[in-house]
N, C-alpha and C positions, 0 to 999 in steps of 0.2 A: 859327770859333768856338772859344773856349778850353775846355779840359777843366776840369771842376769837381773841386776837391779836397774830396771828401766828408768825410774825417776832420777837416779843419780847419773845414769848414762846420758839422759837428756840434758841434765844440768851441766855436765862436762862438755857436751857438744855446744851448748849455749855459750859457755865461757870461751871456747875456741872460736866461735863465730864472732863474739864481741872483740876479741883480740885481733882477728883478721880485719874487722871493720876499723880498728885503729890504724892498721897499715893502709887501708883505702883512704882514710881521712888524712893521713900523712901525704899520700899522693895528691890529694886535692888541696893540700896546704891550708886546711881549715882547723884553726886552733881550738875552736869551740867543740867541733866534733871529736877531735883527738881527746880532749879532756873528758867529754861526755862518755865516750866508749871506754876510756881507761878506768874511770870511776865505776861505771857499770860492770866492767869486766872483773875488777878487783873485788867489788861488792858481791857479785855472784859467786866468785871463787871463795871468798870468806864465808858466805852463807853455806856453801857446800861443805866446807871443812867443819863448820859448827854442827851441821846435820850429821856428819860422820862421827864426830866426837860424842854426840848425844846417843847414838846407837850402840856405842861400846860401853 
């Protein structure tokens, strides 16, 4: 059985939550929240990818 990398798992869950918040912001029709959560989601996603590349 493989070991679970908990920091990366939590980072992935955070990205999923941020993109779900984009959907909620769309439902509220709030442009500022949509942009905020999109930028935070993509930024967190890019940070996770750079962490993964540094480990290899």
